[in-house]
GUTORBA-290839 format. One record per atom (N, C-alpha, C): residue in three letters; x, y, z. Coordinates in steps of 0.001 Angstrom, whole numbers, padded with zeros to 6 digits, always signed. Example, Ala and Ser with C-alpha at 12.3 -4.5 7.8 and 13.67 -1.06 7.14 Angstrom:
<recs>
ALA+013190-005690+007800;ALA+012300-004500+007800;ALA+013200-003300+007800;SER+012850-002250+007080;SER+013670-001060+007140;SER+012900+000030+007870;
</recs>
This chain:
<recs>
MET+001176-007251+005857;MET+002421-007751+005322;MET+002285-008133+003844;LEU+001189-008809+003504;LEU+000994-009210+002118;LEU+000793-008003+001204;LYS+000079-006998+001703;LYS-000145-005803+000899;LYS+001176-005083+000637;HIS+002024-005018+001639;HIS+003334-004388+001480;HIS+004176-005161+000461;HIS+004107-006475+000530;HIS+004845-007318-000416;HIS+004316-007116-001841;ALA+003002-007015-001985;ALA+002405-006785-003306;ALA+002826-005428-003863;GLU+002920-004415-003010;GLU+003361-003094-003463;GLU+004816-003123-003914;GLN+005638-003897-003224;GLN+007040-004033-003632;GLN+007141-004729-004990;ILE+006319-005729-005199;ILE+006321-006428-006487;ILE+005865-005487-007601;GLN+004829-004686-007341;GLN+004362-003725-008341;GLN+005449-002712-008685;ALA+006165-002234-007680;ALA+007251-001279-007930;ALA+008356-001934-008757;GLY+008662-003185-008469;GLY+009669-003904-009248;GLY+009243-004105-010692;ILE+007978-004404-010894;ILE+007470-004593-012255;ILE+007508-003275-013024;ARG+007158-002185-012362;ARG+007209-000880-013029;ARG+008645-000515-013404;LEU+009594-000793-012512;LEU+011001-000534-012819;LEU+011459-001394-013994;LEU+011052-002646-013995;LEU+011391-003528-015109;LEU+010779-003019-016415;ASP+009564-002490-016355;ASP+008935-001909-017542;ASP+009748-000737-018085;ILE+010235+000120-017187;ILE+011059+001258-017618;ILE+012328+000757-018297;LEU+012985-000209-017679;LEU+014228-000736-018246;LEU+013989-001411-019596;LEU+012903-002168-019710;LEU+012593-002825-020985;LEU+012265-001812-022078;CYS+011551-000770-021719;CYS+011207+000259-022698;CYS+012472+000971-023188;CYS+013368+001295-022277;CYS+014628+001948-022662;CYS+015496+001020-023507;ALA+015553-000256-023135;ALA+016337-001222-023905;ALA+015742-001427-025298;ALA+014423-001466-025395;ALA+013777-001625-026700;ALA+014040-000414-027587;PHE+014019+000781-026993;PHE+014315+001992-027753;PHE+015745+001946-028293;ALA+016689+001591-027430;ALA+018092+001524-027850;ALA+018299+000449-028912;ALA+017661-000700-028746;ALA+017803-001786-029718;ALA+017177-001410-031061;ALA+016024-000762-031034;ALA+015376-000357-032284;ALA+016215+000681-033021;PHE+016787+001621-032278;PHE+017618+002631-032926;PHE+018883+001991-033498;ALA+019497+001083-032750;ALA+020702+000407-033241;ALA+020389-000434-034477;PHE+019249-001114-034469;PHE+018830-001905-035630;PHE+018654-001007-036849;ARG+017971+000102-036646;ARG+017722+001034-037746;ARG+019031+001627-038267;GLU+019910+001980-037358;GLU+021184+002578-037742;GLU+022070+001576-038484;HIS+022020+000316-038061;HIS+022870-000709-038665;HIS+022330-001191-040010;PHE+021015-001404-040097;PHE+020453-002005-041299;PHE+019960-001005-042338;ALA+019862+000261-042001;ALA+019397+001254-042972;ALA+020292+001328-044209;PRO+021612+001303-044059;PRO+022437+001329-045280;PRO+022277+000072-046137;LEU+021901-001036-045529;LEU+021761-002283-046273;LEU+020425-002383-047001;LEU+019394-001730-046463;LEU+018044-001816-047023;LEU+017469-000423-047263;PRO+018048+000356-048158;PRO+017593+001745-048302;PRO+016147+001876-048763;GLY+015667+000973-049568;GLY+014285+001065-050026;GLY+013288+000738-048930;LEU+013665-000136-048024;LEU+012756-000572-046970;LEU+012713+000404-045801;LEU+013842+000940-045412;LEU+013906+001795-044230;LEU+013993+003277-044553;GLY+013820+003653-045778;GLY+013835+005068-046130;GLY+015209+005540-046563;ASN+015312+006828-046769;ASN+016548+007438-047226;ASN+017581+007433-046103;VAL+018756+006884-046374;VAL+019801+006779-045364;VAL+020288+008153-044930;GLY+020274+009106-045816;GLY+020735+010444-045472;GLY+019825+011155-044484;ASN+018599+010685-044329;ASN+017639+011335-043439;ASN+017537+010679-042068;LEU+018495+009845-041706;LEU+018430+009220-040387;LEU+018596+010279-039307;ALA+017624+010356-038444;ALA+017689+011318-037344;ALA+018628+010788-036267;SER+019234+011701-035548;SER+020122+011279-034470;SER+019294+010798-033281;ARG+019953+010094-032407;ARG+019275+009570-031219;ARG+018712+010704-030368;ASP+019417+011822-030323;ASP+018966+012955-029509;ASP+017631+013519-029986;THR+017409+013507-031289;THR+016157+014067-031800;THR+014975+013120-031630;LEU+015243+011862-031320;LEU+014163+010891-031141;LEU+013924+010510-029685;THR+014718+011038-028777;THR+014580+010680-027366;THR+013241+011129-026797;TRP+012656+012175-027354;TRP+011345+012629-026882;TRP+010302+011521-027018;LEU+010497+010664-028019;LEU+009551+009573-028232;LEU+009611+008557-027087;LEU+010797+008315-026563;LEU+010936+007435-025402;LEU+010237+008046-024192;GLY+010431+009336-023977;GLY+009754+010012-022869;GLY+008246+009985-023021;ALA+007765+010206-024239;ALA+006317+010170-024484;ALA+005762+008768-024257;SER+006514+007775-024667;SER+006075+006397-024472;SER+005983+006051-022988;LEU+006987+006456-022220;LEU+006950+006183-020782;LEU+005847+006976-020092;ALA+005655+008222-020501;ALA+004600+009046-019898;ALA+003212+008490-020216;LEU+003058+007882-021351;LEU+001784+007278-021738;LEU+001617+005890-021129;HIS+002709+005191-021018;HIS+002715+003803-020579;HIS+002136+003619-019173;PHE+002602+004397-018224;PHE+002210+004149-016837;PHE+000755+004474-016524;PRO+000223+005620-016927;PRO-001208+005829-016649;PRO-002097+004843-017406;LEU-001720+004538-018639;LEU-002518+003619-019442;LEU-002520+002225-018830;TYR-001361+001718-018499;TYR-001276+000362-017961;TYR-001864+000272-016558;SER-001726+001322-015774;SER-002334+001314-014438;SER-003853+001281-014536;ASN-004410+002071-015448;ASN-005867+002100-015608;ASN-006424+000807-016185;LEU-005625+000100-016953;LEU-006089-001161-017534;LEU-005859-002356-016614;GLY-005211-002144-015474;GLY-005043-003214-014501;GLY-003818-004084-014687;TYR-002803-003581-015369;TYR-001597-004373-015589;TYR-000833-004659-014304;TYR-000913-003751-013350;TYR-000123-003893-012134;TYR-000940-004485-010991;GLU-002055-005084-011300;GLU-002876-005774-010311;GLU-002720-007274-010518;SER-003234-008028-009595;SER-003162-009482-009698;SER-003982-009968-010893;ILE-003419-010901-011628;ILE-004129-011431-012795;ILE-004592-012869-012560;ARG-004507-013327-011327;ARG-004859-014724-011045;ARG-006310-015049-011366;GLN-007204-014109-011136;GLN-008623-014409-011317;GLN-009181-013898-012640;LYS-008331-013426-013510;LYS-008797-012945-014810;LYS-008788-014095-015809;THR-009766-014079-016678;THR-009847-015118-017702;THR-008842-014815-018814;PRO-008467-015822-019583;PRO-007567-015568-020714;PRO-008146-014546-021702;GLN-009456-014559-021877;GLN-010086-013596-022770;GLN-009944-012172-022219;ALA-010092-012010-020913;ALA-009935-010687-020301;ALA-008490-010206-020409;LEU-007534-011116-020253;LEU-006121-010746-020400;LEU-005802-010333-021834;ALA-006314-011092-022793;ALA-006073-010748-024195;ALA-006706-009406-024543;THR-007894-009153-024032;THR-008557-007870-024269;THR-007761-006727-023662;MET-007236-006935-022469;MET-006436-005915-021795;MET-005181-005582-022614;VAL-004515-006599-023113;VAL-003296-006391-023903;VAL-003622-005692-025223;LEU-004678-006123-025898;LEU-005040-005512-027178;LEU-005483-004061-027018;LYS-006199-003756-025945;LYS-006595-002364-025690;LYS-005369-001485-025494;ALA-004443-001953-024674;ALA-003234-001167-024411;ALA-002424-000982-025687;TYR-002283-002046-026462;TYR-001523-001968-027709;TYR-002159-000968-028672;ALA-003459-001074-028859;ALA-004139-000196-029813;ALA-004077+001266-029367;LEU-004346+001522-028104;LEU-004308+002903-027617;LEU-002912+003499-027727;GLU-001914+002752-027287;GLU-000545+003267-027340;GLU-000089+003451-028790;PHE-000447+002524-029651;PHE-000073+002621-031064;PHE-000642+003884-031703;PHE-001927+004126-031511;PHE-002549+005275-032162;PHE-002135+006606-031536;ILE-001958+006641-030231;ILE-001539+007895-029597;ILE-000101+008233-029975;LEU+000804+007258-029907;LEU+002191+007531-030298;LEU+002298+007817-031795;GLY+001515+007119-032593;GLY+001499+007407-034030;GLY+001039+008823-034318;SER+000045+009278-033591;SER-000430+010654-033759;SER+000634+011655-033339;LEU+001315+011371-032240;LEU+002380+012270-031790;LEU+003517+012339-032807;ILE+003872+011202-033369;ILE+004929+011190-034388;ILE+004484+011989-035604;PHE+003251+011803-036014;PHE+002746+012535-037173;PHE+002747+014039-036917;LEU+002347+014444-035725;LEU+002257+015868-035423;LEU+003614+016528-035215;PHE+004541+015829-034565;PHE+005787+016480-034171;PHE+007017+016045-034951;GLN+006998+014889-035581;GLN+008217+014387-036197;GLN+008151+014353-037720;ALA+007058+013942-038293;ALA+006973+013756-039743;ALA+006687+015090-040426;LYS+007714+015873-040612;LYS+007537+017214-041162;LYS+007436+017223-042688;GLU+007817+016130-043332;GLU+007741+016098-044784;GLU+006421+015513-045281;THR+005528+015151-044377;THR+004242+014570-044740;THR+003201+015672-044894;SER+002409+015567-045925;SER+001340+016545-046123;SER+000269+016356-045061;ARG-000230+017447-044517;ARG-001249+017368-043472;ARG-002583+017906-043962;TYR-002791+017941-045250;TYR-004047+018467-045783;TYR-004980+017352-046139;
</recs>
């Protein structure tokens, strides 16, 4: 019974992760779309704003990377017996890996005006 309950909680957390990732994507795009005309030097050329459709692949890549990475790092397991140092290490590993992998994907597939030499 407890194992079944734990599996239900894990499924709920994974669903919440999907919803949070989608909401963060929508909020980031709305922020960029709203504030880009106000801060052209900070957010780049306003005329080059990509549409939401051309950036949706990034949300899919993030979700596809998110679940295997977080599962392997133990995010969906009990954290009661982990030390604060182990939790911080787990979070920093996930952040660094996801940051560099998604950054590489953006560089390879999205940043077409950047020199690759």
